[in-house]
Wavefront OBJ file of the C-alpha trace (Angstrom):
o trace
v -14.776 -15.169 -5.591
v -15.359 -14.787 -1.858
v -12.560 -13.533 0.394
v -12.120 -14.013 4.129
v -9.355 -12.093 5.898
v -7.968 -13.087 9.267
v -4.945 -12.680 11.502
v -5.390 -9.169 12.813
v -4.946 -8.264 16.445
v -3.150 -6.117 18.978
v 0.638 -6.030 18.872
v 3.336 -3.825 20.337
v 5.474 -1.611 18.146
v 8.305 -3.615 16.646
v 6.268 -6.795 16.661
v 4.989 -8.973 13.830
v 1.700 -10.303 12.517
v 0.743 -12.411 9.538
v -2.536 -11.746 7.834
v -4.228 -14.405 5.754
v -6.900 -14.105 3.109
v -8.662 -17.305 2.114
v -10.510 -17.387 -1.184
v -13.337 -19.575 -2.316
v -15.283 -19.820 -5.497
v -13.692 -19.393 -8.902
v -10.144 -20.238 -9.828
v -7.945 -18.374 -7.356
v -4.805 -18.671 -9.470
v -6.358 -16.500 -12.189
v -6.660 -13.505 -9.900
v -4.258 -10.798 -8.937
v -4.485 -10.158 -5.205
v -3.911 -7.132 -3.036
v -3.971 -5.758 0.477
v -5.279 -2.308 1.330
v -5.721 -0.610 4.671
v -7.847 2.142 6.099
v -6.988 3.984 9.279
v -9.627 5.918 11.231
v -10.467 9.153 9.477
v -8.272 8.362 6.493
v -8.825 7.088 2.997
v -8.169 3.509 2.017
v -4.589 3.075 0.830
v -2.665 0.469 -1.115
v -0.333 -1.773 0.872
v 0.797 -4.608 -1.390
v -0.206 -6.643 -4.400
v 0.808 -9.917 -5.982
v -0.037 -10.907 -9.517
v -1.329 -14.260 -10.696
v 2.282 -14.969 -11.757
v 3.608 -14.020 -8.288
v 5.066 -10.612 -9.135
v 4.905 -8.636 -5.901
v 4.603 -4.916 -5.307
v 4.713 -3.047 -2.014
v 3.900 0.505 -1.023
v 6.930 2.595 -0.108
v 5.607 2.979 3.433
v 5.849 -0.772 4.063
v 8.683 -1.794 1.772
v 11.281 -3.795 3.665
v 8.862 -4.505 6.520
v 5.864 -6.210 4.886
v 5.880 -9.093 2.418
v 2.981 -10.331 0.345
v 2.879 -13.929 -0.837
v 0.371 -16.434 -2.147
v -0.254 -20.165 -2.049
v -2.449 -21.129 -4.981
v -2.925 -24.690 -3.724
v -4.426 -23.304 -0.512
v -6.197 -20.437 -2.301
v -4.670 -18.074 0.215
v -2.730 -14.822 0.098
v -0.615 -13.688 3.034
v 0.756 -10.435 4.343
v 3.709 -10.877 6.665
v 4.121 -7.688 8.676
v 7.335 -7.117 10.623
v 8.684 -4.134 12.532
v 5.185 -2.824 13.008
v 4.670 0.826 13.839
v 1.727 2.612 15.472
v 1.001 4.248 12.112
v 0.319 0.788 10.682
v -2.843 0.648 12.793
v -5.779 0.178 10.431
v -8.379 -2.204 9.125
v -6.674 -4.345 6.502
v -8.632 -5.573 3.499
v -7.732 -8.185 0.956
v -9.050 -7.863 -2.554
v -8.888 -9.521 -5.953
v -8.890 -8.273 -9.531
v -8.446 -9.632 -13.016
v -7.094 -6.638 -14.913
v -6.236 -3.055 -14.055
v -3.729 -1.155 -11.945
v -2.388 -2.973 -8.927
v -2.325 0.060 -6.607
v -5.738 1.419 -7.614
v -8.583 0.167 -5.441
v -10.999 0.825 -8.311
v -9.386 -2.034 -10.250
v -10.399 -4.582 -7.639
v -13.607 -6.519 -8.190
v -13.863 -8.488 -4.955
v -13.204 -7.456 -1.360
v -12.966 -9.264 1.944
v -14.521 -7.992 5.143
v -11.347 -6.582 6.719
v -9.324 -7.449 9.778
v -8.231 -4.928 12.403
v -4.548 -4.440 13.209
v -3.713 -2.304 16.225
v -0.112 -1.422 17.003
v 0.541 0.048 20.421
v 3.497 2.297 21.169
l 1 2 3 4 5 6 7 8 9 10 11 12 13 14 15 16 17 18 19 20 21 22 23 24 25 26 27 28 29 30 31 32 33 34 35 36 37 38 39 40 41 42 43 44 45 46 47 48 49 50 51 52 53 54 55 56 57 58 59 60 61 62 63 64 65 66 67 68 69 70 71 72 73 74 75 76 77 78 79 80 81 82 83 84 85 86 87 88 89 90 91 92 93 94 95 96 97 98 99 100 101 102 103 104 105 106 107 108 109 110 111 112 113 114 115 116 117 118 119 120 121
């Protein structure tokens, strides 16, 4: 499966963005999907994941502010980000996996190219 992330940009603290990740190739609905992010000088970290059956999980750092969702008909996964903070600044990656641990990047088989989110204070 090929993944294409979009929707990043520059936003002020407190603002909102919605990231999209469009998939092509094999059956999208069979895959569990996730969002990770990597800030400059830091390791890649888990943000959110949604299973093929639409069970959603969010990192504690974004819980209550970010929401992951998916539209299987459009082969797209979304990350709605509200109440953004400067510490949310990072390159955001979408990824897909079949089996494994939702918060472990090593479980993910396919990765998109990343989209940059910059939150100004």
